N, C-alpha and C positions, 0 to 999 in steps of 0.2 A: 628607489635606491639602486636596484640592479640596472635599470635603464640608464641612470646617470653614469654609473661606472662604465657601462658599455660605450656610451658616447665618448667618454674620456679616452678609452682604449681606441676607438675609431679615429679620433683626432690625432692620436699618436702615430698610428700606422698609415694614415692617409698619404703623407708625403712619400713614404717608401712605396706605397701601392701605385702611385702615379708613375714612378720610375721603373717599376718592375711588373707591369701588366703583361698578361699573355698576349700572343701575337694578334688574336682576334680583336683586341681593344686598341690596336694601333692602325694608323692610316697606311696606305700603300707607300707613302713617302717616308714612313718611319717616324712620324711625329706622334706624340702621345695625344690621346683624346680624353681630356678630363671628364667630359660628360659620361663616356663609357666607364671610366674608372669609378665614378660616383655610383653609377647603376650597379656595377658589380659589387662594390663595397656595400651598397644598400641591401642587395640580395644576400650577401654573406651575413650582414648584420641581422637581417630578418631571420635567417636560418638559425644563427647562434642564439638570438634572443628567444626564438620559439623553443629551442632545445633546453635552455637553462633558466629562463624566467617563467616558471610554472604559473605564477599568479596572474600573468598576463595572457595565458592561453584562454581561448574562449570557453565559457562554461557550457557544457553539453546539457541540453534539456533532459529532464528525468526520463521522458518517454523514449528518447533515442538511445538510452543506455539499457533499455529492456530488450527482450528477445525480439528484435526487429519490430518493436512497438506492439508486440503481441499481447502484453499484459495490460488489458484495458482496466483503467481505474474503476474501482467499485466502492460505492458509499452505501453503508447500511444504517438505517435508523431503527434503533431498538427502543420501542416505546415502553418496554417492561410492563409492570402492572399499574399503568397510569391511564387516566381518562374516564370520562362519563359519556353517555350518549351525545350530549350537546357539545362537549369539548372535542370529542373525536370528529364529529361532523364539521366543526369549525376548523380543526387542523387540516382535514382533507381539503376543505375549501381553500385554505391558505396555500397548501401545496399545489393544488390544481391551478391556482392563479399565479404561482411563482414564475418569474421569467428566467427560465433555465437557458443560459447562453453557452454553457459548456456542452458540446455535442458528443464528446468521446468519453462519457462517464456512464457507468451502469449504476442504477439506484434501486435499492431494495428497502422496503419499510416493513417492520415487524410489529404489528399491533397485538394487544392481548387477544387470547383465543375468542373471547365473547364478541369481539368486533371484527374478527378475521373476515367473515363473509361480507359484512357491510363495507369494509374498506376495500376488499377485492372488487366489489361491484361499483364503487364510486370513485376510487382513486384514478388519477390520470394513467393512461395506458402505457406511457413510456417509463413508469415506475412499476417494479415487480413487488409482490407481497410475500412475506415470509411468516412462518410460524415461529414461535419462540422455543419450541421443544417438540418432541414426539415420543410415542411409546413404540419400542422396537419389537413389537409382536403383531401377529395378524389380528384383525378385528375379532372380538369375542368377549368373554366375561372378564373385562378389565375395568371395573367401575372407576370412573373419574379420569381415565386415560384417553389419549388421542392417538390411535395407531397411524403410522405413516401412510398406510394405504388410503385412509380416509382423506388425508391432506391431498394426496395425489389425485384422488377421485374428484375433488372439488376444484382442481386446477391450480393448487398452490405449487409453486416451483422451488421454493427455498425454505430452509429451516435453520434456525440458530441453535447450535449445540455446544454443550460444555462451558457455558458462561460461568464465570467465577462464582456468581451468586447461587447457581445450582450446584456447583462443586462444593461450596461452603455450606449452604443451607439444606441441600437435599441429599448430600452424601454421594454425589456422583464422582466415581473414581475415573482415572484416565482410561482404564480399560472399558468402563461403561460408556464413556464418551466415544471411544474408538468404535465400539460395537454399534452404537447408535448411528455413527457416521456411516459405517458400512451398510447398515440396514436402510438408512435413508437413501443412499445411492441405489440400492437394489430396488427401491420403490420408485425410482425415477426422479428423485429430488436432488437438488444441489444444496450444499451445506456451507454455512459460515461457522466453522469449528474453532472454538476459542481456546487459547492457551495464555499463560502468563503467571508471573511470580508475585508473591506477597512482599510486603515491605521488609520483613525480616530477612528474606532471601536476598533482596536487593542490597541491604546493608551489610549482609555477611559475604557478599560477593559470590553467591551460589545461584545466580539467575540462570546460567547456562545449564547447570545440573538439573534444576527444576524443569526447564524446557526439554531436556533429554528425556526425563521421566514421562512427560506428557506426550512427547512425539513418538516414542518407541512403540506403544500399542497401535498407533495409527499406521506406522510403517509396517507393522506385522500383519495387519488385517486388510490393508488396501492394496489393490493391484496398481500398476502404473497407469492403466486406463482410468481407474477409480479417481485418481488425483485430479483428473480433468473436471470433476464435479465438486471439488473442494476448494474453498477459500479459507485460508488460515487467518484468524483474527488475533493478533498479539495484543493483549490487554494487561498491562501491569496493574495488578489488583490494587496497589497502593495509590493509583491515579484515577480509579473509577469513582466518580461522584464526589471526589474530595476537592476538586479544583486544582489539585497538583497535576502537572503534566510532565512527562518525560521530555527532556530537551530534544530538539531534532537530532542532535548527535547521539544521545542515548538510544533513541528509538531506532535510528539507522544502524547503530552498532548491533543491536539485538536482532533486527530484521536480517542484516547481513549474516549473522551467525545462524539463524534459522535456515537461510538459503544454503549456506555451506553445509549444514547438517543434512539437509535433504540430498545434496549432491553426494555426500559420503555414505548415506544410509538408505537412500531410495534410488535415485538416478540423476544424472545431469539434466536429462530432459525434464523431469519433474521440477528440479531446482530452478531451471530457467523459466518454466511456464507457470508455476503455481503463484497465485496472487496472495500477498500478505498484507492484511489491513492493520492499521494502528488504531487502538481504542484506548480511552482513558482521558476523560474531560476534554475531548476535542470540541472546539466551538468555532464560531465564525471569526474569531480574532486570531486563532493560532493555526487554522487549517492550512492556509497558503504556505506558511513556512515549513510545516511538517510535510506537505505534499511535494516539496522540492527534492526530498531525499530519494535517491535512485532505487532503493529497495522497499519503499513504502508504496504499495499499490492501491491504497484505499483507506477508508476510515470506517469504524463501527462506532456510531455516535449514539450517546445516551440522552442526557437532558436536553441538549440543543436540538435534538430531532423532534422535540415536542413544540417547537416554535417554527412555524412555517417560513418566516422570513430568514431566520438564522440558518435553518437547514438549507434553504435555497442558496444562501451566500456560501455555505460550505461546498455545495455542489459546484458552484461557479468559481471556486477558488483554485481549481486545478485545470 
């Protein structure tokens, strides 16, 4: 509609333009050069159209809107407490056989603790391995716990922290999650630190207040350099394992808010560089659309990460 209006406007002014061209568009004999007039008019049309018809402006790829393409997309597969010796072996074989065509994506798989060493030894080397939790104390008399130093000593590079299932079922507060994040970094680990609101907060319009409460302890304990080892995973709790997914617009709005919060409460440098994943029923059908959003820098995938072909499709969707 905007283009049609502009064409009508151009046709109205064309006759006047031909009779009032600048000197550069006339011949030495003083005769008008219609071809030059059309060129100048076309250039003017292009400029005005570019300025006022926003929908026709070329869409900028997600990566070019990041910090000089510095935020490399990162996809995590959280296997949770799933798998048997045979199914884990089969899943690793499927992942190893997957044809990963997207070369600018970082991939991290988080198997249950009992399979951590096996997966680390057998999974393709372009995928990293993560633990799903850690104990934020030095090794010692901590029956049933896994100190961060033990993970680092066995060559594990990543750990998932603060997942909503641990916040809800194990009583982990935002302060506990922040302290674990700081401890993990001190052990040389990188973290996928999870935040996100429950359904009642989303419906009450208090999502941002919940995120404030979860982010403040992290900002208090982490230095600017520490943030280089942190990936934030925004997971709306109401979308985890439910089949419900935040729309791309909802996810982008929340990711943009998190980035704004970091700029105001940590630093612009951290805001520009920290990667923010989306999690919550991400699958091979919706990943491509979600991944187009400029502030979504990756996914933390649950159920779909247990299917080798689906997880490979998600990796290749960005």
